[in-house]
C-alpha positions in Angstrom: -63.9 10.4 50.4 -65.4 7.0 49.7 -64.5 4.3 52.3 -65.5 0.7 52.4 -66.6 -0.8 55.7 -63.2 -2.5 56.0 -61.4 0.8 55.3 -63.4 2.5 58.0 -62.8 -0.3 60.5 -59.1 -0.3 59.7 -58.8 3.5 60.2 -60.8 3.3 63.5 -58.5 0.6 64.9 -55.4 2.4 63.8 -56.7 5.6 65.4 -57.3 3.9 68.7 -53.9 2.4 68.7 -52.3 5.8 67.9 -54.3 7.4 70.8 -53.1 4.7 73.1 -49.5 5.3 72.0 -49.8 9.1 72.5 -49.7 9.9 68.7 -52.6 12.3 68.8 -52.0 13.9 65.4 -52.0 10.5 63.7 -55.1 9.4 65.6 -56.9 12.6 64.6 -56.2 12.1 60.9 -57.6 8.6 61.0 -60.8 9.6 62.7 -61.2 12.7 60.5 -61.0 10.5 57.4 -63.9 8.5 58.7 -66.0 11.6 59.5 -65.3 13.1 56.1 -66.6 9.9 54.5 -70.0 10.3 56.3 -69.5 7.0 58.1 -68.9 8.4 61.6 -71.1 7.3 64.4 -71.2 8.7 68.0 -68.2 6.7 69.1 -66.0 8.0 66.2 -66.9 11.6 67.1 -66.0 10.9 70.7 -62.7 9.4 69.7 -62.0 12.4 67.4 -62.8 14.8 70.3 -60.3 12.9 72.6 -57.7 13.0 69.9 -58.2 16.8 69.4 -57.9 17.3 73.1 -54.6 15.5 73.2 -53.6 17.6 70.1 -54.4 20.8 72.1 -57.0 21.9 69.6 -59.9 23.1 71.7 -62.0 24.4 68.9 -61.9 21.1 67.0 -62.5 19.1 70.1 -65.7 21.1 70.9 -66.9 20.9 67.3 -66.5 17.1 67.4 -68.3 17.0 70.8 -71.2 19.0 69.3 -71.6 16.4 66.6 -71.4 13.6 69.2 -74.1 15.2 71.4 -76.4 15.8 68.5 -76.2 12.1 67.7 -76.3 10.9 71.3 -77.6 13.5 73.8 -77.1 11.1 76.7 -73.4 10.5 76.1 -72.1 11.1 79.7 -68.4 11.3 78.7 -69.2 13.7 75.9 -71.3 15.9 78.1 -68.5 16.1 80.7 -65.9 16.9 78.0 -68.3 19.6 76.6 -68.5 21.0 80.1 -64.7 21.1 80.2 -64.6 23.0 77.0 -67.0 25.6 78.2 -65.2 25.9 81.5 -61.9 26.4 79.7 -63.6 29.1 77.6 -64.8 30.9 80.7 -68.4 30.1 80.0 -69.2 28.8 83.5 -73.0 28.8 83.1 -72.8 26.5 80.1 -70.2 24.3 81.8 -72.4 24.0 84.9 -75.4 23.0 82.6 -73.5 20.2 80.8 -71.9 18.8 84.0 -75.3 18.7 85.8 -77.0 17.0 82.8 -74.2 14.4 82.8 -74.7 13.8 86.5 -78.4 13.3 86.2 -78.0 10.9 83.3 -75.3 9.0 85.0 -77.5 8.1 88.0 -79.2 5.5 85.7 -76.0 4.0 84.3 -73.4 1.5 85.4 -70.2 3.5 84.6 -66.6 2.2 84.3 -64.2 3.3 86.9 -62.4 5.9 84.7 -65.8 7.6 84.0 -66.8 7.5 87.6 -63.6 9.4 88.3 -64.6 12.0 85.7 -68.0 12.3 87.4 -66.3 13.0 90.8 -64.2 15.7 89.1 -67.4 17.2 87.6 -69.1 17.1 91.0 -66.2 18.8 92.7 -66.2 21.5 90.0 -70.0 22.1 90.4 -69.6 22.4 94.2 -66.8 24.9 93.9 -68.7 26.8 91.2 -71.8 27.1 93.3 -69.7 28.3 96.2 -68.3 31.0 94.0 -71.8 32.0 92.8 -73.0 32.1 96.4 -70.0 34.3 97.4 -70.5 36.7 94.5 -74.2 37.0 95.3 -73.5 37.6 99.0 -70.9 40.3 98.1 -73.4 41.9 95.7 -76.1 42.0 98.4 -73.8 43.5 100.9 -72.6 46.1 98.4 -76.2 47.0 97.7 -76.9 47.6 101.4 -78.3 44.3 102.3 -76.0 42.4 104.7 -77.4 39.3 106.4 -78.3 41.1 109.6 -80.6 43.6 107.8 -82.5 41.0 105.7 -86.1 40.0 106.4 -86.5 36.4 107.5 -88.4 35.3 104.4 -85.9 36.9 102.1 -83.0 35.2 103.9 -84.9 31.9 103.5 -85.1 32.5 99.8 -81.4 33.1 99.6 -80.7 29.9 101.6 -82.9 27.9 99.2 -81.1 29.5 96.2 -77.8 28.6 97.7 -78.9 25.0 98.4 -78.6 25.4 102.2 -82.3 24.8 102.6 -85.0 22.9 100.7 -88.5 23.9 99.5 -91.1 22.3 101.7 -94.8 22.4 100.8 -98.0 21.1 102.3 -98.4 17.4 101.7 -101.4 16.2 103.6 -102.0 12.5 103.5 -105.8 12.9 103.2 -107.6 16.2 102.4 -106.0 19.2 100.7 -107.6 22.7 100.8 -106.0 24.8 98.0 -104.4 28.3 97.9 -103.4 28.4 101.6 -100.0 30.0 102.5 -97.0 27.7 102.9 -96.0 28.7 106.4 -93.9 26.4 108.5 -94.2 28.1 111.9 -96.8 30.8 112.5 -96.1 33.8 114.8 -98.1 33.2 118.0 -98.4 37.0 118.4 -100.9 36.9 115.5 -103.4 34.9 117.6 -105.4 36.9 120.2 -106.2 33.8 122.3 -102.5 32.7 122.8 -101.7 35.0 125.8 -104.5 33.4 127.8 -103.3 29.9 127.1 -99.7 30.8 127.9 -100.8 32.5 131.1 -102.3 29.2 132.2 -99.2 27.2 131.3 -97.8 26.9 134.9 -101.2 25.8 136.3 -101.5 23.3 133.4 -98.1 22.0 134.2 -99.2 21.5 137.8 -102.2 19.5 136.7 -99.9 17.3 134.5 -97.4 16.9 137.4 -100.3 15.7 139.6 -101.3 13.1 137.0 -97.6 12.0 136.7 -97.5 11.4 140.5 -99.6 8.3 139.7 -97.1 7.2 137.0 -97.8 7.1 133.3 -101.1 5.3 133.6 -103.4 6.4 130.9 -100.6 7.2 128.5 -100.6 4.9 125.4 -98.5 4.7 122.3 -99.5 7.5 120.0 -99.2 5.2 116.9 -101.1 2.0 117.4 -101.5 -1.0 115.1 -105.0 -2.4 114.6 -105.6 -6.2 114.5 -107.8 -5.8 111.4 -105.6 -3.3 109.6 -102.0 -3.2 108.3 -99.4 -1.7 110.6 -98.7 2.0 110.0 -95.6 1.5 107.9 -92.4 0.3 109.5 -92.2 3.0 112.1 -90.2 2.0 115.2 -92.8 4.0 117.2 -95.8 1.8 116.3 -97.1 0.4 119.6 -94.0 2.0 121.2 -94.5 3.9 124.5 -91.5 6.1 123.7 -94.0 8.4 122.0 -97.2 8.3 124.1 -100.3 10.4 124.6 -102.9 11.0 127.3 -106.0 12.4 125.7 -108.4 15.0 127.1 -110.3 14.7 123.8 -109.4 12.3 121.1 -110.9 12.8 117.6 -113.8 14.7 119.1 -114.5 12.2 121.9 -114.0 13.7 125.4 -112.2 11.9 128.2 -114.3 13.2 131.0 -112.2 11.6 133.7 -109.0 13.3 132.5 -110.8 16.6 131.9 -112.1 16.5 135.5 -108.5 16.2 136.7 -107.2 18.9 134.3 -109.9 21.6 134.3 -107.4 24.4 133.7 -106.0 22.8 130.6 -109.4 22.1 129.2 -110.8 25.6 130.0 -107.6 27.2 128.5 -107.9 25.6 125.1 -111.6 26.6 124.8 -110.3 30.1 124.0 -108.7 28.7 120.8 -110.7 28.1 117.6 -110.9 24.3 118.0 -112.4 22.6 115.0 -115.5 20.9 116.3 -116.1 18.6 113.4 -116.1 14.8 113.0 -112.9 13.4 114.4 -112.0 16.8 116.0 -110.9 18.4 118.2 -108.0 16.5 119.7 -106.4 17.8 122.9 -103.7 15.7 124.5 -100.5 15.6 126.6 -97.7 14.2 124.5 -94.8 12.3 126.0 -91.5 11.8 124.2 -89.1 9.5 126.2 -85.3 10.1 126.4 -83.5 9.2 123.3 -86.6 8.9 121.2 -87.1 10.3 117.8 -90.3 11.0 115.8 -89.3 10.4 112.2 -90.3 12.8 109.4 -94.0 12.7 108.6 -97.0 14.9 107.5 -100.5 15.3 108.8 -103.8 14.3 107.3 -105.3 17.6 106.2 -104.3 21.3 105.9 -107.5 23.0 107.0 -106.1 23.1 110.5 -102.9 24.1 112.3 -101.3 22.3 115.2 -100.4 24.0 118.5 -97.8 22.9 121.0 -97.7 24.3 124.6 -94.5 23.0 126.1 -94.9 22.0 129.7 -91.8 19.9 130.8 -88.9 20.3 128.4 -85.4 19.4 129.4 -82.5 20.8 127.3 -81.7 18.8 124.1 -85.3 18.5 122.8 -85.7 19.7 119.3 -88.5 20.1 116.7 -88.2 20.6 113.0 -90.9 21.8 110.6 -89.6 22.1 107.0 -86.3 23.9 107.2 -86.8 25.4 110.6 -85.4 23.6 113.7 -86.4 24.9 117.1 -86.2 23.9 120.7 -89.4 24.0 122.8 -89.5 26.6 125.5 -91.7 25.9 128.5 -94.9 28.0 128.4 -94.2 29.4 124.9 -96.7 28.4 122.3 -95.6 26.9 119.0 -98.1 26.9 116.1 -97.3 25.1 112.9 -98.6 23.5 109.7 -98.3 19.7 110.3 -98.9 19.0 106.6 -95.4 20.3 106.1 -92.8 17.6 106.8 -91.8 17.6 110.5 -90.0 15.5 113.1 -88.9 15.7 116.7 -86.0 14.5 119.0 -85.5 14.1 122.7 -81.7 13.9 123.1 -81.9 14.5 126.8 -82.1 12.0 129.7 -85.5 13.0 130.8 -89.1 12.8 129.6 -90.5 15.7 127.5 -94.2 16.7 127.8 -96.1 19.0 125.5 -99.8 19.8 125.4 -101.0 19.5 121.8 -104.3 20.7 120.2 -105.6 21.6 116.7 -107.1 24.9 115.5 -108.8 26.1 112.4 -106.5 27.8 110.0 -107.0 31.6 110.3 -107.2 32.0 106.5 -110.4 30.0 106.2 -113.6 32.0 106.2 -116.6 31.0 108.3 -118.3 29.5 105.2 -115.2 27.6 104.3 -115.0 26.1 107.8 -118.6 24.9 107.5 -117.9 23.4 104.0 -114.8 21.5 105.3 -116.8 20.3 108.3 -119.4 19.0 105.8 -116.8 17.0 104.0 -115.7 15.3 107.1 -119.2 14.3 108.0 -118.9 11.8 105.1 -121.5 10.8 102.6 -125.2 11.3 103.5 -127.1 8.2 104.6 -129.5 6.6 102.0 
C-alpha cells in the first residue's frame, strides 16, 4: 500500500482517537495500514500493540511488540508489555527478563505517571515471582534430603545470596591487594593454635584494662583523626570524635612502653600470635565504642593481614557486621576477620564497649610471601 505522509499522519491521528474512544478494531486497522505501507516507526508499532491488546489478540500484540523492540530496544513501555505477553503465555523466565530490563533502563529516565504505575506493577510481579522461585527451590532441596537444618553454612550462604537475602561481599582494600586469597568474612578461631592462650588470658587482660580505666579515659584518643596538613578523612561523624577511641600498646609498629608496662599480660599474650612486624605494623590497642555510637561501613588498607578482636567489656546490644554476617561480641571469645571486607559496628547499649584489637598475618601466606609483602611496605630504596 502506498501512502503519502499526509495519509499516514491522518491514519495515525484517527487511530489514536479510536483508541481513546475504545474502538480497538478501528484503531488497529488504521495502524496496520501504516505498517503495511512500510512507514511505521517505533511509536506506530507501540500503538498497534496497544490496539491489539484492547482487541484481545495476544499473538498480534506480541508480534507488534517484537517489531517495536527491534527498532527501539530501550522502549520501557514496550518491554513491560512484552513481559506481560510472556507472563500470560506462562513463560515466566522470559517475562522476568523483560521486566528487569525495563526496570534497569527506567532508572535513567523521567517517566510519566502512568508509566511509573506500570513500573510498580512490574516490580510487584518480579518480587512475587522471585518468592515463588525461592519457595520452589526450598521445596526441591527438602524433597532431595537437604532441609535447612542439615545444610553446611557455606551452602546455605550460597542459597541466601541466590534468593537475594544476602549480598556478595569481596575484599576491597583501600591500599594494597594480594591476589588469590580466600574471601572469608569471619575465620574460625579454632583454626589458630595460639588463640586458646590469648583467650585464657582474657580475664587478666580485662583486669589490666579496668585498672587503667580507674584513672578515667586518659590516653584514649579518637581513632580517626584529622591532620592539619591533610584533608579530613571523608565526612565521617567519627573524625576527631571520642565516641570511637583507642589506647595503643603499639601503634603502626611504634611501642607505647608506658602502656605496655601497665598491661604486661596483654602484651605478652599477643606475642603468641603471628603479628606482622613490618613497617607500620603491628598495631595492638584497646578500642572504646561509647553508648549509642556507630562505626559506619568501611574497609581496611591491605588484605595480607587479618584483624583480631578480643572482647573485654561488652554490654548487651553491641553488634559487629562483616559482610553478611552480624554477630555480638562475647567477652573472652576471639573474633578473627578480614577487615578488607566491608564491616561496621554498633553500641546500642548504655555502657562503654571495650575490645582489644591486633593484626596477624593471613595464614594462607607462605614465609616467602610474608617477606615479600614486608619488602613492599618498606617503600622505595634510598638513592
